[in-house]
DONU-681967 format. One record per atom (N, C-alpha, C): residue number from 1; residue in three letters; atom name; x, y, z. Coordinates in pm, 1 decimal. Each point is the difference from the previous one (the first is absolute). Example, Ala and Ser with C-alpha at 12.3 -4.5 7.8 and 13.67 -1.06 7.14 Angstrom:
+------+------+-------+----------+----------+----------+
: rofi : tipa : lumke :       px :       py :       pz :
+------+------+-------+----------+----------+----------+
:    1 :  ALA :     N :   1319.0 :   -569.0 :    780.0 :
:    1 :  ALA :    CA :    -89.0 :    119.0 :      0.0 :
:    1 :  ALA :     C :     90.0 :    120.0 :      0.0 :
:    2 :  SER :     N :    -35.0 :    105.0 :    -72.0 :
:    2 :  SER :    CA :     82.0 :    119.0 :      6.0 :
:    2 :  SER :     C :    -77.0 :    109.0 :     73.0 :
+------+------+-------+----------+----------+----------+
This chain:
+------+------+-------+----------+----------+----------+
: rofi : tipa : lumke :       px :       py :       pz :
+------+------+-------+----------+----------+----------+
:    1 :  MET :     N :    -20.7 :  -1904.4 :   1115.0 :
:    1 :  MET :    CA :     -6.3 :    117.8 :     82.8 :
:    1 :  MET :     C :    -33.3 :    120.4 :    -87.4 :
:    2 :  ASN :     N :   -104.7 :     72.0 :     33.1 :
:    2 :  ASN :    CA :    -37.6 :    119.8 :    -74.6 :
:    2 :  ASN :     C :     90.4 :    115.4 :     38.6 :
:    3 :  PRO :     N :     42.0 :     78.9 :    -99.6 :
:    3 :  PRO :    CA :     81.3 :    116.6 :     33.5 :
:    3 :  PRO :     C :    -81.2 :    101.8 :     77.1 :
:    4 :  ARG :     N :     69.0 :     76.4 :     81.0 :
:    4 :  ARG :    CA :    -66.5 :    102.2 :     80.4 :
:    4 :  ARG :     C :    -52.7 :    110.1 :    -91.5 :
:    5 :  PRO :     N :   -130.5 :     29.1 :      2.2 :
:    5 :  PRO :    CA :    -55.2 :    102.9 :    -87.7 :
:    5 :  PRO :     C :     37.2 :    139.5 :     48.8 :
:    6 :  VAL :     N :     -2.7 :     92.4 :    -91.6 :
:    6 :  VAL :    CA :     19.1 :    139.6 :     34.3 :
:    6 :  VAL :     C :   -131.4 :     50.4 :     57.4 :
:    7 :  THR :     N :      4.7 :     67.2 :    113.3 :
:    7 :  THR :    CA :   -123.4 :     50.1 :     60.2 :
:    7 :  THR :     C :    -30.9 :    140.7 :    -44.5 :
:    8 :  ARG :     N :     97.2 :     68.5 :    -56.2 :
:    8 :  ARG :    CA :    -21.3 :    133.3 :    -55.3 :
:    8 :  ARG :     C :     77.5 :      7.3 :   -131.3 :
:    9 :  PRO :     N :    -38.6 :     90.2 :    -88.6 :
:    9 :  PRO :    CA :     70.6 :      8.8 :   -128.7 :
:    9 :  PRO :     C :    148.4 :     28.9 :     19.2 :
:   10 :  PRO :     N :     84.6 :    -64.2 :    -79.7 :
:   10 :  PRO :    CA :    143.9 :     24.2 :     10.3 :
:   10 :  PRO :     C :     33.6 :    146.0 :    -26.3 :
:   11 :  ALA :     N :    109.8 :     45.5 :     57.1 :
:   11 :  ALA :    CA :     45.7 :    138.1 :    -18.5 :
:   11 :  ALA :     C :     16.4 :     29.5 :   -148.7 :
:   12 :  GLY :     N :    -48.7 :    111.7 :    -41.2 :
:   12 :  GLY :    CA :     15.5 :     42.7 :   -138.7 :
:   12 :  GLY :     C :   -106.8 :    -49.8 :    -94.5 :
:   13 :  LEU :     N :    -92.1 :    -83.8 :     48.8 :
:   13 :  LEU :    CA :   -102.5 :    -54.8 :    -89.0 :
:   13 :  LEU :     C :    -90.5 :    110.1 :    -55.2 :
:   14 :  TRP :     N :    -37.5 :     95.3 :     83.6 :
:   14 :  TRP :    CA :    -88.1 :    107.3 :    -47.1 :
:   14 :  TRP :     C :     71.9 :     89.0 :   -100.8 :
:   15 :  ARG :     N :    127.5 :     26.2 :     23.4 :
:   15 :  ARG :    CA :     76.3 :     80.8 :    -95.4 :
:   15 :  ARG :     C :     10.6 :    -72.5 :   -133.4 :
:   16 :  ALA :     N :     25.3 :   -129.8 :      4.2 :
:   16 :  ALA :    CA :      6.4 :    -78.8 :   -123.5 :
:   16 :  ALA :     C :   -135.5 :     -2.1 :    -69.8 :
:   17 :  ALA :     N :   -107.9 :    -10.2 :     78.3 :
:   17 :  ALA :    CA :   -135.1 :     -0.2 :    -58.6 :
:   17 :  ALA :     C :    -29.0 :    132.9 :    -69.7 :
:   18 :  ARG :     N :     41.0 :    109.8 :     60.6 :
:   18 :  ARG :    CA :    -19.1 :    130.8 :    -64.2 :
:   18 :  ARG :     C :     80.4 :      9.3 :   -129.0 :
:   19 :  THR :     N :    119.1 :    -55.3 :      1.4 :
:   19 :  THR :    CA :     85.1 :      1.8 :   -119.2 :
:   19 :  THR :     C :    -64.5 :    -79.3 :   -113.2 :
:   20 :  VAL :     N :    -57.5 :   -114.8 :     32.5 :
:   20 :  VAL :    CA :    -64.4 :    -84.7 :   -101.0 :
:   20 :  VAL :     C :   -134.4 :     60.3 :    -42.7 :
:   21 :  ALA :     N :    -66.4 :     69.9 :     89.8 :
:   21 :  ALA :    CA :   -132.6 :     55.9 :    -30.1 :
:   21 :  ALA :     C :      1.3 :     94.5 :   -120.2 :
:   22 :  VAL :     N :    110.1 :     66.8 :    -23.0 :
:   22 :  VAL :    CA :      6.9 :     92.8 :   -113.5 :
:   22 :  VAL :     C :     52.2 :    -67.5 :   -126.7 :
:   23 :  ARG :     N :     14.6 :   -130.9 :      3.8 :
:   23 :  ARG :    CA :     44.5 :    -78.2 :   -115.4 :
:   23 :  ARG :     C :   -100.6 :   -112.4 :    -26.0 :
:   24 :  PRO :     N :   -113.9 :     31.6 :    -61.0 :
:   24 :  PRO :    CA :   -107.6 :    -99.2 :    -16.3 :
:   24 :  PRO :     C :     41.6 :   -124.0 :    -79.1 :
:   25 :  TRP :     N :    100.3 :      8.3 :    -84.0 :
:   25 :  TRP :    CA :     44.9 :   -117.7 :    -74.9 :
:   25 :  TRP :     C :     65.4 :   -103.6 :     92.0 :
:   26 :  LEU :     N :     34.0 :     39.4 :    123.7 :
:   26 :  LEU :    CA :     58.5 :    -95.0 :     95.6 :
:   26 :  LEU :     C :   -102.0 :    -57.1 :     98.1 :
:   27 :  TRP :     N :   -121.9 :     51.2 :     -0.2 :
:   27 :  TRP :    CA :   -100.7 :    -45.0 :     95.5 :
:   27 :  TRP :     C :    -24.0 :   -150.5 :     -3.6 :
:   28 :  PRO :     N :    -25.4 :    -61.1 :   -117.6 :
:   28 :  PRO :    CA :    -26.8 :   -145.0 :      0.9 :
:   28 :  PRO :     C :    117.6 :    -80.6 :     54.5 :
:   29 :  VAL :     N :    120.0 :     39.9 :    -36.1 :
:   29 :  VAL :    CA :    119.3 :    -71.5 :     48.3 :
:   29 :  VAL :     C :     14.6 :     19.8 :    150.0 :
:   30 :  ALA :     N :    -22.0 :    121.3 :     48.8 :
:   30 :  ALA :    CA :     13.9 :     27.9 :    142.8 :
:   30 :  ALA :     C :    -99.3 :    -81.6 :     82.7 :
:   31 :  VAL :     N :   -122.8 :    -10.9 :    -47.7 :
:   31 :  VAL :    CA :   -100.9 :    -78.6 :     72.9 :
:   31 :  VAL :     C :     39.8 :   -147.4 :      2.0 :
:   32 :  ALA :     N :     44.2 :    -51.3 :   -114.1 :
:   32 :  ALA :    CA :     40.8 :   -140.8 :     -6.5 :
:   32 :  ALA :     C :    119.3 :    -27.5 :     91.9 :
:   33 :  VAL :     N :     96.9 :     90.1 :      0.9 :
:   33 :  VAL :    CA :    117.6 :    -18.0 :     86.9 :
:   33 :  VAL :     C :    -42.2 :      7.5 :    146.3 :
:   34 :  LEU :     N :    -88.5 :     92.1 :     34.4 :
:   34 :  LEU :    CA :    -47.3 :     11.1 :    137.5 :
:   34 :  LEU :     C :    -62.8 :   -131.4 :     46.5 :
:   35 :  PHE :     N :    -83.1 :    -60.4 :    -85.2 :
:   35 :  PHE :    CA :    -62.2 :   -127.4 :     37.4 :
:   35 :  PHE :     C :    101.9 :   -112.9 :      7.4 :
:   36 :  ARG :     N :    101.6 :      3.5 :    -84.2 :
:   36 :  ARG :    CA :    104.8 :   -102.0 :      6.6 :
:   36 :  ARG :     C :     81.8 :      9.5 :    127.2 :
:   37 :  LEU :     N :     24.7 :    123.0 :     45.4 :
:   37 :  LEU :    CA :     80.7 :     19.6 :    120.2 :
:   37 :  LEU :     C :    -79.5 :    -21.8 :    128.1 :
:   38 :  GLY :     N :   -132.0 :     -0.7 :     -9.8 :
:   38 :  GLY :    CA :    -83.8 :    -17.0 :    119.3 :
:   38 :  GLY :     C :     31.5 :   -128.8 :     73.2 :
:   39 :  SER :     N :     -0.5 :      7.8 :    132.4 :
:   39 :  SER :    CA :     31.2 :   -118.8 :     79.6 :
:   39 :  SER :     C :   -108.2 :   -106.4 :    -17.2 :
:   40 :  THR :     N :     35.2 :   -120.4 :     24.4 :
:   40 :  THR :    CA :    -91.3 :   -112.6 :    -13.9 :
:   40 :  THR :     C :   -122.9 :     19.9 :     88.0 :
:   41 :  GLY :     N :   -117.0 :    -15.6 :    -59.1 :
:   41 :  GLY :    CA :   -125.5 :     10.8 :     74.8 :
:   41 :  GLY :     C :    -34.2 :    141.6 :     42.7 :
:   42 :  TRP :     N :     49.6 :     99.4 :    -70.5 :
:   42 :  TRP :    CA :    -25.7 :    140.6 :     37.1 :
:   42 :  TRP :     C :   -149.0 :     30.5 :      5.7 :
:   43 :  TRP :     N :    -80.7 :    -69.3 :    -78.2 :
:   43 :  TRP :    CA :   -144.0 :     26.8 :     -5.9 :
:   43 :  TRP :     C :    -73.4 :    -49.6 :    124.3 :
:   44 :  ARG :     N :     65.2 :    -81.3 :     81.7 :
:   44 :  ARG :    CA :    -64.6 :    -51.5 :    121.2 :
:   44 :  ARG :     C :     22.0 :     88.9 :    121.1 :
:   45 :  ARG :     N :     87.4 :    100.1 :    -12.5 :
:   45 :  ARG :    CA :     29.5 :     89.5 :    111.8 :
:   45 :  ARG :     C :    -60.9 :    136.8 :    -27.0 :
:   46 :  TRP :     N :    -36.4 :     67.2 :    108.3 :
:   46 :  TRP :    CA :    -56.9 :    133.1 :    -14.2 :
:   46 :  TRP :     C :    108.8 :    104.0 :     20.9 :
:   47 :  PRO :     N :      6.3 :    100.7 :    -79.7 :
:   47 :  PRO :    CA :    -75.9 :     23.7 :   -121.9 :
:   47 :  PRO :     C :     55.5 :    -85.7 :   -113.8 :
:   48 :  PRO :     N :    -86.4 :    -45.3 :    -89.4 :
:   48 :  PRO :    CA :     45.1 :    -88.0 :   -108.3 :
:   48 :  PRO :     C :     74.4 :     78.6 :   -108.9 :
:   49 :  VAL :     N :    125.7 :     27.3 :     27.4 :
:   49 :  VAL :    CA :     85.7 :     74.4 :    -92.5 :
:   49 :  VAL :     C :    122.4 :    -86.8 :    -29.3 :
:   50 :  PRO :     N :     38.1 :    -14.0 :   -126.1 :
:   50 :  PRO :    CA :    113.4 :    -88.2 :    -34.0 :
:   50 :  PRO :     C :    136.0 :     61.4 :     31.6 :
:   51 :  LEU :     N :     27.5 :     17.7 :    129.3 :
:   51 :  LEU :    CA :    131.0 :     50.7 :     39.9 :
:   51 :  LEU :     C :    100.0 :   -115.3 :      4.3 :
:   52 :  PRO :     N :    125.7 :     27.2 :    -31.7 :
:   52 :  PRO :    CA :    100.6 :   -106.7 :      3.8 :
:   52 :  PRO :     C :     33.1 :    -40.1 :    143.3 :
:   53 :  ALA :     N :     50.9 :   -120.5 :     16.0 :
:   53 :  ALA :    CA :     43.6 :    -47.0 :    130.8 :
:   53 :  ALA :     C :    114.4 :     88.4 :     47.9 :
:   54 :  GLY :     N :      0.6 :     30.3 :    127.7 :
:   54 :  GLY :    CA :    100.9 :     88.8 :     57.1 :
:   54 :  GLY :     C :    142.7 :    -45.8 :    -25.0 :
:   55 :  ASP :     N :     27.1 :   -129.0 :     20.7 :
:   55 :  ASP :    CA :    135.4 :    -51.9 :    -19.8 :
:   55 :  ASP :     C :     41.2 :      8.1 :   -146.0 :
:   56 :  TYR :     N :    -93.4 :    -28.8 :    -88.8 :
:   56 :  TYR :    CA :     29.4 :      7.2 :   -143.2 :
:   56 :  TYR :     C :     28.2 :    143.9 :    -40.5 :
:   57 :  TRP :     N :    -81.6 :     94.1 :     44.8 :
:   57 :  TRP :    CA :     19.0 :    141.4 :    -35.0 :
:   57 :  TRP :     C :    136.4 :     49.2 :     50.5 :
:   58 :  ARG :     N :     33.8 :    -36.2 :    123.9 :
:   58 :  ARG :    CA :    128.9 :     39.4 :     55.7 :
:   58 :  ARG :     C :    114.4 :    -56.5 :    -83.4 :
:   59 :  PHE :     N :    -10.4 :   -127.6 :    -38.7 :
:   59 :  PHE :    CA :    102.0 :    -62.9 :    -84.0 :
:   59 :  PHE :     C :     16.0 :     76.3 :   -131.1 :
:   60 :  ARG :     N :   -112.4 :     35.2 :    -62.7 :
:   60 :  ARG :    CA :      6.9 :     73.3 :   -127.2 :
:   60 :  ARG :     C :     66.0 :    136.3 :     17.9 :
:   61 :  MET :     N :    -29.8 :     68.2 :    108.9 :
:   61 :  MET :    CA :     58.4 :    132.1 :     23.2 :
:   61 :  MET :     C :    148.6 :     -9.5 :     35.0 :
:   62 :  VAL :     N :     39.5 :   -105.8 :     72.8 :
:   62 :  VAL :    CA :    142.6 :    -19.6 :     30.2 :
:   62 :  VAL :     C :     76.9 :    -27.7 :   -128.6 :
:   63 :  THR :     N :    -54.0 :    -87.1 :    -84.7 :
:   63 :  THR :    CA :     71.7 :    -32.1 :   -123.7 :
:   63 :  THR :     C :      1.6 :    116.8 :    -97.3 :
:   64 :  ALA :     N :    -97.6 :     87.7 :      7.1 :
:   64 :  ALA :    CA :     -4.2 :    114.5 :    -90.6 :
:   64 :  ALA :     C :     82.6 :    117.9 :     51.0 :
:   65 :  TYR :     N :     -9.1 :     27.4 :    129.8 :
:   65 :  TYR :    CA :     58.6 :    123.2 :     53.1 :
:   65 :  TYR :     C :     99.4 :    -20.7 :    113.1 :
:   66 :  GLY :     N :     16.7 :   -124.1 :     47.1 :
:   66 :  GLY :    CA :     92.9 :    -25.4 :    109.9 :
:   66 :  GLY :     C :    -58.5 :     41.3 :    133.6 :
:   67 :  GLY :     N :     84.8 :      2.6 :    100.2 :
:   67 :  GLY :    CA :    -43.6 :     41.1 :    133.8 :
:   67 :  GLY :     C :    -86.7 :   -103.3 :     67.5 :
:   68 :  ALA :     N :    -90.8 :     48.0 :     81.8 :
:   68 :  ALA :    CA :    -86.8 :    -87.5 :     79.7 :
:   68 :  ALA :     C :   -128.6 :    -37.1 :    -72.2 :
:   69 :  GLY :     N :    -19.9 :     49.3 :   -120.7 :
:   69 :  GLY :    CA :   -121.5 :    -31.9 :    -73.8 :
:   69 :  GLY :     C :   -115.3 :     91.5 :     31.7 :
:   70 :  ASP :     N :     28.9 :    112.3 :     65.1 :
:   70 :  ASP :    CA :   -108.0 :     92.1 :     34.9 :
:   70 :  ASP :     C :     -5.4 :    121.6 :    -93.1 :
:   71 :  ALA :     N :     84.2 :      1.8 :   -102.0 :
:   71 :  ALA :    CA :     -2.3 :    110.2 :    -97.1 :
:   71 :  ALA :     C :   -120.4 :    -15.7 :    -92.6 :
:   72 :  PRO :     N :    -69.7 :    108.6 :    -28.2 :
:   72 :  PRO :    CA :   -113.3 :     -8.9 :    -92.8 :
:   72 :  PRO :     C :     49.6 :    -13.8 :   -143.1 :
:   73 :  PRO :     N :    -79.0 :    -62.2 :    -86.2 :
:   73 :  PRO :    CA :     42.2 :    -12.8 :   -139.5 :
:   73 :  PRO :     C :      4.3 :    136.5 :    -68.3 :
:   74 :  ASN :     N :     97.1 :     16.7 :    -84.8 :
:   74 :  ASN :    CA :     14.1 :    121.8 :    -77.9 :
:   74 :  ASN :     C :   -107.6 :      0.7 :   -108.1 :
:   75 :  SER :     N :    -69.0 :    111.0 :    -17.4 :
:   75 :  SER :    CA :   -108.6 :      8.2 :    -98.3 :
:   75 :  SER :     C :     48.5 :    -30.2 :   -141.4 :
:   76 :  ASP :     N :    118.5 :     47.9 :    -34.8 :
:   76 :  ASP :    CA :     55.3 :    -28.0 :   -132.8 :
:   76 :  ASP :     C :     24.8 :   -149.4 :    -19.1 :
:   77 :  ASP :     N :     43.4 :    -67.1 :    106.3 :
:   77 :  ASP :    CA :     22.1 :   -144.4 :     -7.6 :
:   77 :  ASP :     C :   -131.0 :    -74.7 :    -21.4 :
:   78 :  VAL :     N :   -105.3 :     45.2 :     66.0 :
:   78 :  VAL :    CA :   -131.5 :    -63.8 :    -15.2 :
:   78 :  VAL :     C :    -47.4 :     12.8 :   -144.5 :
:   79 :  VAL :     N :     11.6 :    119.7 :    -56.4 :
:   79 :  VAL :    CA :    -42.4 :     22.7 :   -138.5 :
:   79 :  VAL :     C :     85.6 :    -83.2 :    -95.5 :
:   80 :  SER :     N :    130.5 :     -5.9 :     24.0 :
:   80 :  SER :    CA :     88.6 :    -80.6 :    -85.1 :
:   80 :  SER :     C :    -37.8 :   -147.6 :      4.9 :
:   81 :  TYR :     N :    -26.3 :    -50.4 :    120.8 :
:   81 :  TYR :    CA :    -36.1 :   -140.7 :     16.2 :
:   81 :  TYR :     C :   -132.0 :    -31.9 :    -70.3 :
:   82 :  LEU :     N :   -101.0 :     84.5 :     20.5 :
:   82 :  LEU :    CA :   -129.4 :    -24.0 :    -63.9 :
:   82 :  LEU :     C :      9.2 :     14.4 :   -151.5 :
:   83 :  SER :     N :     79.3 :     92.7 :    -47.4 :
:   83 :  SER :    CA :     20.1 :     15.0 :   -144.2 :
:   83 :  SER :     C :     67.0 :   -124.0 :    -57.1 :
:   84 :  TRP :     N :     96.9 :    -53.3 :     74.3 :
:   84 :  TRP :    CA :     67.4 :   -122.3 :    -44.1 :
:   84 :  TRP :     C :   -100.1 :   -115.6 :     -7.1 :
:   85 :  CYS :     N :    -84.3 :    -12.5 :    101.7 :
:   85 :  CYS :    CA :   -101.6 :   -106.3 :      1.1 :
:   85 :  CYS :     C :    -91.4 :     14.1 :   -121.2 :
:   86 :  ARG :     N :    -38.3 :    121.6 :    -28.5 :
:   86 :  ARG :    CA :    -89.3 :     25.3 :   -114.4 :
:   86 :  ARG :     C :     67.6 :    -37.0 :   -131.2 :
:   87 :  ARG :     N :    126.0 :     37.9 :    -14.5 :
:   87 :  ARG :    CA :     73.6 :    -31.4 :   -123.6 :
:   87 :  ARG :     C :     19.2 :   -150.8 :    -18.3 :
:   88 :  MET :     N :     11.1 :    -72.3 :    107.1 :
:   88 :  MET :    CA :     22.9 :   -143.8 :    -10.3 :
:   88 :  MET :     C :   -121.8 :    -74.4 :    -53.4 :
:   89 :  GLY :     N :   -114.7 :     65.9 :     -5.9 :
:   89 :  GLY :    CA :   -118.1 :    -60.7 :    -59.2 :
:   89 :  GLY :     C :    -74.8 :    -92.8 :     95.1 :
:   90 :  ARG :     N :     47.6 :    -11.8 :    118.8 :
:   90 :  ARG :    CA :    -68.5 :    -77.4 :    102.0 :
:   90 :  ARG :     C :     32.8 :     65.8 :    132.3 :
:   91 :  VAL :     N :    -76.4 :    -26.8 :    102.0 :
:   91 :  VAL :    CA :     20.4 :     67.2 :    128.0 :
:   91 :  VAL :     C :     93.1 :    -82.8 :     86.1 :
:   92 :  CYS :     N :    124.5 :     37.5 :     -1.2 :
:   92 :  CYS :    CA :    108.0 :    -49.6 :     87.0 :
:   92 :  CYS :     C :    -23.8 :   -135.8 :     64.2 :
:   93 :  ARG :     N :     11.1 :   -102.0 :    -72.0 :
:   93 :  ARG :    CA :    -20.4 :   -134.4 :     56.6 :
:   93 :  ARG :     C :    125.4 :    -51.0 :     62.9 :
+------+------+-------+----------+----------+----------+
């Protein structure tokens, strides 16, 4: 069973993108993580953007921030996570 894809960008994605945009050393890691989080077969749906599956994104937000999973990611948390991925020498496997 394929997970339900996100039909629109998750809440806070644009804010996180702006936060990463001013940190060019995180760009390669951010792109790799975005493709890793993309739902299965994202390239077969229009628009072909590697958005995460809705259920997976909600699960990640619940485990990170609690509640119903509708809280947007904190920009500082995004930068911390991507910095950690970069320091690990590989992209979050």
